[in-house]
C-alpha positions in Angstrom: -67.2 -63.1 52.7 -64.7 -64.9 54.8 -65.5 -65.3 58.5 -61.8 -65.5 59.3 -61.9 -69.0 60.7 -58.7 -70.2 59.0 -56.8 -67.1 60.1 -58.0 -67.5 63.7 -57.3 -71.2 63.8 -53.8 -70.8 62.5 -52.8 -67.9 64.7 -54.3 -69.4 67.9 -53.0 -72.9 67.2 -51.2 -74.4 70.2 -51.7 -78.0 69.2 -50.2 -79.9 66.3 -47.7 -78.1 64.0 -49.0 -76.0 61.0 -46.4 -74.5 58.7 -47.9 -72.0 56.2 -47.1 -68.6 54.7 -49.5 -65.9 56.0 -50.6 -64.8 52.6 -51.9 -68.2 51.7 -54.9 -67.9 53.9 -56.7 -65.4 51.7 -56.1 -67.6 48.8 -57.5 -70.6 50.7 -60.6 -68.7 51.6 -61.1 -67.5 48.0 -61.1 -70.9 46.5 -62.1 -73.3 49.3 -65.0 -71.4 50.8 -67.5 -72.9 48.3 -66.9 -76.3 49.7 -67.5 -75.4 53.4 -70.3 -77.4 55.1 -70.8 -79.5 52.0 -69.0 -82.6 53.2 -66.1 -82.4 50.7 -63.3 -84.9 50.4 -59.8 -83.2 50.5 -56.5 -84.8 49.8 -53.4 -83.0 51.3 -50.0 -84.1 50.1 -47.7 -83.8 53.1 -48.8 -84.3 56.7 -45.7 -83.0 58.7 -47.0 -82.3 62.2 -50.6 -83.1 61.4 -51.9 -79.7 62.3 -53.2 -78.7 58.9 -55.2 -81.9 58.6 -57.1 -81.0 61.8 -57.4 -77.4 60.6 -59.1 -78.5 57.3 -61.4 -80.8 59.2 -62.6 -77.9 61.3 -62.8 -75.5 58.4 -64.8 -77.7 56.0 -67.1 -78.9 58.8 -69.2 -82.0 59.7 -69.1 -84.7 57.1 -65.9 -83.7 55.5 -63.2 -86.3 54.9 -59.5 -85.3 55.0 -56.9 -87.5 53.5 -53.2 -87.0 54.1 -50.2 -88.5 52.2 -46.7 -88.6 53.6 -43.6 -90.8 53.2 -43.2 -90.9 57.0 -45.0 -93.8 58.6 -45.1 -91.9 61.9 -47.7 -89.6 60.3 -50.3 -92.3 60.8 -50.5 -91.1 64.4 -52.4 -88.0 63.1 -55.4 -90.0 62.0 -58.6 -89.1 63.7 -62.4 -89.2 63.1 -62.8 -88.1 59.4 -59.0 -88.0 58.9 -57.0 -90.8 57.2 -53.3 -90.9 56.4 -51.8 -92.9 53.5 -48.0 -93.6 53.7 -46.0 -93.4 50.5 -44.6 -91.1 47.9 -46.8 -88.6 46.0 -45.6 -89.8 42.7 -46.4 -93.5 43.4 -49.1 -94.5 40.9 -50.0 -97.6 43.0 -50.5 -95.4 46.1 -52.7 -92.9 44.2 -54.7 -95.8 42.8 -55.2 -97.1 46.4 -56.4 -93.7 47.5 -59.0 -93.4 44.7 -60.1 -97.0 45.3 -60.9 -96.0 48.9 -62.1 -92.5 48.0 -63.5 -92.6 44.4 -64.8 -89.0 44.8 -62.3 -86.4 45.8 -63.1 -82.7 45.6 -59.9 -80.9 46.6 -56.2 -81.6 46.3 -53.6 -79.4 48.0 -50.0 -80.3 47.0 -47.7 -79.2 49.8 -45.4 -82.2 49.3 -41.7 -82.4 48.5 -41.9 -79.4 46.1 -39.5 -81.3 43.8 -40.4 -80.5 40.2 -40.7 -84.2 39.1 -43.1 -84.9 42.1 -45.3 -81.9 41.5 -45.9 -82.7 37.9 -46.3 -86.5 38.5 -48.9 -85.9 41.2 -50.8 -83.5 38.9 -50.8 -86.0 36.0 -51.9 -88.9 38.3 -54.7 -87.1 40.0 -56.1 -84.1 38.1 -58.4 -85.8 35.7 -59.8 -88.1 38.4 -61.0 -85.2 40.6 -64.7 -84.3 40.8 -65.7 -82.4 37.6 -66.1 -79.3 39.6 -63.2 -79.9 41.9 -60.0 -78.0 42.6 -56.3 -78.7 42.5 -54.0 -76.3 44.4 -50.2 -76.3 44.4 -48.4 -74.2 47.0 -44.9 -73.1 47.6 -44.4 -72.8 43.8 -41.5 -70.4 44.5 -39.5 -73.6 44.6 -39.9 -73.6 40.8 -37.2 -71.0 40.7 -34.7 -72.8 43.0 -32.1 -75.3 41.7 -32.2 -77.2 45.0 -35.8 -78.3 44.0 -34.8 -79.0 40.3 -36.1 -75.6 39.4 -34.8 -72.4 37.9 -36.0 -69.4 35.9 -37.5 -70.9 32.7 -35.8 -74.2 33.5 -37.1 -77.0 31.4 -39.0 -79.4 33.6 -40.0 -76.7 36.1 -43.6 -77.0 37.3 -44.0 -73.3 36.5 -43.1 -74.0 32.8 -45.7 -76.8 32.9 -48.2 -74.3 34.2 -47.4 -71.9 31.4 -48.0 -74.7 28.9 -51.3 -75.5 30.6 -52.4 -71.8 30.1 -52.0 -72.4 26.4 -53.8 -75.7 26.5 -56.7 -74.1 28.3 -57.0 -71.8 25.2 -56.3 -74.5 22.7 -59.6 -73.9 20.8 -58.2 -70.6 19.5 -54.8 -71.8 18.3 -56.0 -72.8 14.8 -55.1 -76.4 15.5 -51.6 -75.7 16.6 -52.6 -77.2 20.0 -55.2 -80.0 20.2 -58.3 -79.5 22.3 -57.4 -81.9 25.1 -59.2 -83.5 28.0 -57.6 -80.8 30.2 -59.0 -78.1 27.9 -62.5 -79.6 28.1 -62.5 -80.1 31.8 -60.8 -76.9 33.2 -62.6 -73.6 34.0 -59.6 -71.5 35.2 -56.0 -71.4 36.2 -55.2 -68.8 38.9 -51.6 -67.8 39.6 -50.5 -66.1 42.9 -47.3 -65.5 44.7 -46.2 -69.1 45.4 -49.6 -70.7 44.7 -51.3 -72.0 41.5 -54.9 -73.1 41.5 -56.6 -75.2 38.8 -60.4 -75.2 39.0 -62.2 -77.9 37.1 -65.5 -77.2 35.1 -66.9 -79.1 32.2 -66.6 -76.9 29.1 -69.3 -76.8 26.4 -69.3 -75.3 22.9 -67.9 -71.8 22.9 -70.3 -69.3 21.4 -70.6 -65.5 21.3 -73.4 -63.2 20.5 -74.0 -59.4 20.0 -76.9 -58.0 22.0 -78.4 -54.6 22.1 -79.0 -52.2 19.2 -77.1 -49.6 17.2 
């Protein structure tokens, strides 16, 4: 059960800026709580005022490492003990390679970046398969998938939400009779959770699918 730390931290914050929707915090707790006090490494795309980096460091506890990515060089000022900021674009493969060279093991990714469709998809494709086998990839503000100003739109080709829908099929590729190949994503993903404005991919190595009937008639 949540101890409410994230809610309290956010609502009582008078330090660095944090910009989040209220309903995200229950989602954070639901998916992030298993990492608390286990020294996770988290990558947050977008630093803004630096407040959320500090919040995650407090939430995950001693030994955690928080990595920020932002195109604004001024965001380096938000570095602190256990917090490092890389400057560059979230779709820059060289930057992502640099991050994984420095931090080969990353448990959690939170994409709160540009929210442009091409960036959301590029980041996912560059990062997802490199996460810890039991790691988590969360994308927030996915309501932008329906907004033309972010290259989105309802059922718009290229929308990240259409990408997510395809991934739902890919997760179940085993049952498509060969219409979809069983991919690396299929084999490494345990679940996809969709919420208002948030999508969460949780990694889990998948074995052979079997079923059995137990009990008696």
